[in-house]
Structures are given as C-alpha cells and as structure tokens.
N, C-alpha and C positions, 0 to 999 in steps of 0.2 A: 540028592539031585541037586540042590543049590549050589553045593560045593563044585559039582561037574561042571555045571554052566560057567560059573564063575572062572574055573581052571581054563577051560576052552576060550572064553572070552578074552582072557589074560594073554593066551598063546596067540591068538589070531591078530591082537593088537601088536605084539611083539614081531609078529611075522611082517606086517605090514610096515612096521617101522624099518626094518631091515631092507625090505624091498624099496622103499622110498628113499632110503639112504644110499643104496647102491646107484639108484637111478639118479640122483642129484650128483653123486661123485663121477658118474660118466660123463653127465653133461658139462660138468666142471672141467674134466681131463680134455674133453673135446674142444671146449672153449679156449683153454690154454694152448692148445696145439694151433689154434689160428694165428694167422699173422696180425700184428697190432692194428694194421689199417683196415682189417675186416671187424674189428670189435665195435661193439655199439656202446658209446659212452653212457652212463647213467643219467637219467633225465635230471638229477638232482645237480649234475655237474657241468655248468655250462662250459661252452668251448672257449679256450683262450683267444682273445682278441689281439691282432696285429698292429703295433702302433704305426700310423702313417704319417709320413713327414709332410709338413706343409708345402702345398705347392709354391716355388719361387714367384715372386710378383713379376707380372709381365711388365715390361718396360715400353714406353712408346712416347709420342709426343716431341718435345723438344728441350734443348738445354743450352742456356746462355753461357758461355765462357770467354773471359777476358784474359789473355795470355801472352805474358813476355816471351820473346823469342827462344831460340831462332825459330824463324818462319817455317822452314821445312819441316822441322820436327813437329811443331805445333799442328801442321797440316796431316802429317802421318798419324799421329796421335788421334786427331779428329777422325779421319778416315777409318782407321781401325776399330774406335770404339762405335761408329756409326753401323759399322758392318757387324760387330758383335751383339749389339743392342736394339738396332732399329729405331734408335733416337736419333733426331735430327738435331745437329749442332750448328747454333749460331756464334760465330767466333769472330772476336775482336782482337788484332794483334797489335802490339805496341810496346814502348819501353815501360819500366815500372813507373816513371814519373807521368806519363800519358794515362797509365791505367788509372793512377791514383787521382788524376786531375778528372778524368771521365767519370769516376765514381762519386766524386765530391759534386760535380755538376748533376748527377742523378741522384743525390741523396735524398730529396722529398719523395721521388718515386723509383727506387732501385728495381733494375731489370735482370741485373746478373746473378747467376746461380753459382757458380765457381770461379774463382780467381786464383791465378798462377802467375806469382812474382819472381822476379830476379834479386829479392832484397829480403832475409830473414827478419831484420829488425822491423821492417814494414809490416809483415805478417803478425810480428808481436805486438805491434801497436794496433792493429786491427782486431785482434784477441782481446786485448786489454780493453778496447772500446766496445766490447760485446757485440761485434759485428758478425762473428763466426759461429757456425753450428758443429758442436762437437760430432765426431763419428768414431768411437773408439773401437767399433768392431771392424775396422777397414782391413781387407785381406792383405797380409804380407807386411804389414805396419809394424809387427814385432822384429821384422829384419832391416828397418831402417836404423841408420846411425843415430843413436839416442840424443846426441848433443844438438841435432839440427831439427828434431820433430818434437811437437807436443805431446806429452804423456797422456793428456786428456783428449787428444784427436782434434784439436782445433786446427792443425795445419801439418801438412806431411811434406818434407823436403824430399822430394821424388828424384831430385839430380841436383849436382854441385858444379859449380866452377871455381877455379882458382885464379888468382890475379899474379901477373907476372910481368916480365919486361920482354916486350915483343921487339925484334930488331931485323933490320933488312940484312940479308945475308950477303947481298953483293956489295954493300958500302960500309957494313961492320965485320971487321974480321976478328976483334977482340971485344965481345959484348960485355956489358957490365955484369959484375956477380952480386952486388950488393945495391940496395937503394941508394946509399950514400954516393957510390960511383956516379950517379947520375948528375952530382954538383961538379963533375970534373970539367976542365975547360973543353976538352975535344967534343963534349956535347952541347955546346953553348948553341942555342937557337935551334937544335934539332930533336927537340923532345915535344910530343903531343901528350895530353893527358884528356881522359874521356870526362865528359861534363858530369859532375855529381848531380845536378839538377834533373839530368834526363837518364843517366845510367845507374840503376840501383846497385850493380855490382861495383861500379867505381866509388860510389858513396860507402857502401861496405867496406872498401879497402880503406878511405880516408878516414871514416869513423872509428874502424878497428885499429889503425896505424895510431891515431891520436889517443885511443882509449889505451893502448899498451904503454906508449912511451911518452905521452903528456906534452909538456912544453918542448921536449928534444925533438918530438914528432913534427911540431909545428915549425921548429927552427929548420929541419930538413926542408919542408915544404916551401919555406922562404927563400932557403938557398937555390932550391930546383927553379923557383920563379925568377930569382936573380939570373939564372943561367938561361933566361929568356926561353923557358917552357911555355907552352900556350894550351888552353884549353880548347879542345877542336871538336865539339859536339859530341854525340852519343858513340858509343863503342865502334861501329863500323866506320864511322865519319873519322874518327881518331886514327884507325887502322889503315884506311886507303892511302893516305899520303906517305905513309911507311913502305907500303907495298909498290907504291909507284917509283920510290927513290927520293920524293921530294923532302921527306924527313927521314931520320934514322930510326928513332925509337918511340914506342909508346909506353909510357909509365902506367901501371895498373891496367894491363891488357886483360881482357878474358881469354882464359887459354882455350877454350873451345873454337872461338873465331879465329885465332892464330893458325890451330892445327887444321882446320877446315881449309883455310887458304892455302896452308903447306901442302896439304893433301892434292890441291888442285895444280900444283907446280909453281905457285908464287914464290918468290925469294924472300920469305919469312920464317922466322923461328922464335921461339921463347924460352926463356930460363926463369926458373923459380929463384928469387934472391935467397943465399944461404942464410941471410939473417932473418928469415922468416917473413911470410905472407898471410894473406887473409883468404880463407875459403868461403865463397858466397854461395849459400845454399838458396835452392829455388822451390820455396813452398807453395804448395796448392791448398786450397782451404773452400769449404762450403759455406756460402753466405746464409746467415739466419734468415734473411728476408726472401731466400729461394723459393719459389713457388713450384719447383720441381725436385724435391728432396731425395727421392728414390733414384731418378736419373742421376743427380749429384753424386750420390753414394756410388753408384756402379763407375761413374767416371773417376772417382778417386781410386777404387779398386782397380781399374784397368791401367792407371798410371803405374800402379805398383807392381803390376803383372810382369812375369818374365817376357811377354811379347812387347810390351811398351818399353821395359827396361833395355831390351835390345835395341829399339830405336834411339833410346837415349845415349848409349854409348857409340852407336853409329854415327850420331851426331858430334862426336867427340867431347861429349860432357860426361863428368864422372857420375857413376850411379849413386843414388842416395842410399842403396842397400849395400850393408856390410858384408853380404855373401856373393857380391858378383865382383869379379876381377877380369880385366882385359888383358890378355898377354901382350906384352910389350910396351904397356902403357902404365903410368902410375895410377895407383888409387889414392884416395883422400889420405891414408895415414903413411904413404910414401913421401908426402909433400912437407917440406919444413914450413911449419904453421905457428903463426902468433895465437897464443891462447887469449881469445878477447871475449869481452862480456857483452853479448848481443843486447841484453835489456838495457844496458848503458847506453848502446849504439843507438838504439830506438827512442831514447829519452831525450838524446842530445844531436839527433842527425840534422834537425832542422837549422840549429845553431852552427853546426860544422859546415853546412853546405854555405850558409851565409858568410860565414868567416874565411871559408876559402876561396869563394867567389871574390870576396873583397880584396884578399890577398893578391890574386891575379888579376884584378880590375887594372887596366892601363889609364 
C-alpha cells in the first residue's frame, strides 16, 4: 500500500511539472511574438536616460564696443549683432590712435567690453599688458589666418587691409611700381602720407618696413621726405586731396578706402608695390575688465560668422578667414608681402612714430 501511494504521488508531481512547463512555454512564445514596444521591462532594469543639452545662455543688456573704421562696416556689424542677440551696442568709432587715447583716459574706470583696432602690434601690446580676456572657444576661429590671430584667443584678426600706392588716374598715367619710385623728381611735392600717430595701418607699414629693411628703410623715408612729401592727417584726409587732383599719390594708402572710392566713380586706383608691402590685420579682442563677458563672446562669434564676413568683403576689406575668396579680387596670399615681425613692431612703434614725425618736421 505504501509503495502504491508513493508511486501515485510521484506520477502526479511529474504530470504537474509537465503542465506547468507547457504553460510557461506558451506564455514565453506569446511574449516573444509581441512587438518590442509592448513589452514591459523588468523592474530591476531602469529605463535609459536621454542626455539633455544645456540651454544656451540668453543674452540681453548692453555691450560697449570701440571700433576703428570703416564707419559703414562697423554700423552694419552693430545692427546685425543687435538683431541676432537682442543686445544693445554702445559704439564709439575712431582711429586706432583715438581709441587707444580714450582707453588710456578711462584706465582707472574702464567701460569698454570689446575693442577693434586697425593695428595688430597694438593688440599684441594690450595682450602683453594683461588687458585682454582669452576666448579659445570662438566659433570659426580655426578658419582665421594663423599668422594674424592669437592661438590662445586673446585677439582675432577678423579682417585685413594691405598698404599700397594710391594715385589719381587722371593726373598719373604711369604709376609708381615700387616704393623707391616715390623718390623720382616727377613726384616732387605730389605725395601725401597718412599720419602714423593717427592711422594704425600707416604705423604698421612704417614699422614693418623699418623692421624688414633697417637703415635702408629709413634712408628711403628720408629721400621721400626730401622729395617734399607731407604728412596729411589720417587715411581719408591723406586720400581726399589725391581724389580731387590737388595731389597725385598717397604713400601707404589702405587698399579698402581706395577701392571704395573707386567703386563710387572717383578717379583713383591703387598698386601693391612689387618689392613687397605690409598687411595690416584688424584685430578684435575682449577686455578682461568687461562686465558683459557673454555678450562680448557672442560679438566675437558674430564677427567671424559668414554673415559678418560678407559685410567685411563688401566693404572692400580682405577677409581674415583663409577659406573666403572674393572673385576678381586678391586675397592676402596674392599680395606681395614683406615678412615682418609684429612683436618687434609692437615693441618699437612708439620710437618709430617719434623718429618719423621728427624726420618730416619742417
């Protein structure tokens, strides 16, 4: 009897096991045929989390910008930046000399956020003095010509100008081709030179030429002075008498001003001397004392954007970006250029200005 009960119990357990296994198998088969989206994840497996990008900082308030010309370009950039960001820009425009003088006067209580100059050596000097705030993450900074911008993000040469010989096309039929041509008797009393104390680009040319040529450069300046060349104010003041025909030539004329006047129908044109000239980068930088750092960074980003670079080339300036070429016009690599030391130029520009002004003092 005991054996029969045990056998019956064993058989019953085996039968139940088969039934349970079949049931589980059927459930599993049913679940496997369901779409993935209908399956319920196990409680022990947490749902994956999706990474959320941080919200971009909302800009507002104001930004104080001191900018060397051209005036029309500065105003277009100001308007474009304001529309894009909602930030209100307070703009002061002037020559590099006037901007530097204003900053010196405000030294005890600086208010400017971004400075745009027409002289790379001046930007190098400001960086060495600890006045600039690095911004290494600037958009499109990797597309700038490396020789003209700081690898640590202290200044960004968003545009360039090159210095040449501007001449009146009505009064000059055979324009000079080299700087030494300006010593010829036919140009006696007919040459204007921009004032290096007012024009950052003119100072760049003089200091760059002196850096490259040493005493020979100063001998050339002396011969041109003896040919009755005169210092005639900042760039536009030097150019206007040539446009009117009162003078024939501007030595070290900024190319974009000449081309802009030519586009308006004025009798003016420009040559880049075959013996080489100086390219004058136009650097922009954020001041360390800026109280609007986020707005200032956004301004640098805008300067380097495709939109602002189109404004740059429309103003006849050279783009500071190596990837931008304007059809029918030279880029920086096409211009015969003197290989100069901008650090040396910064260290010596004050002495060069004094020496040059003394040379031309009547």
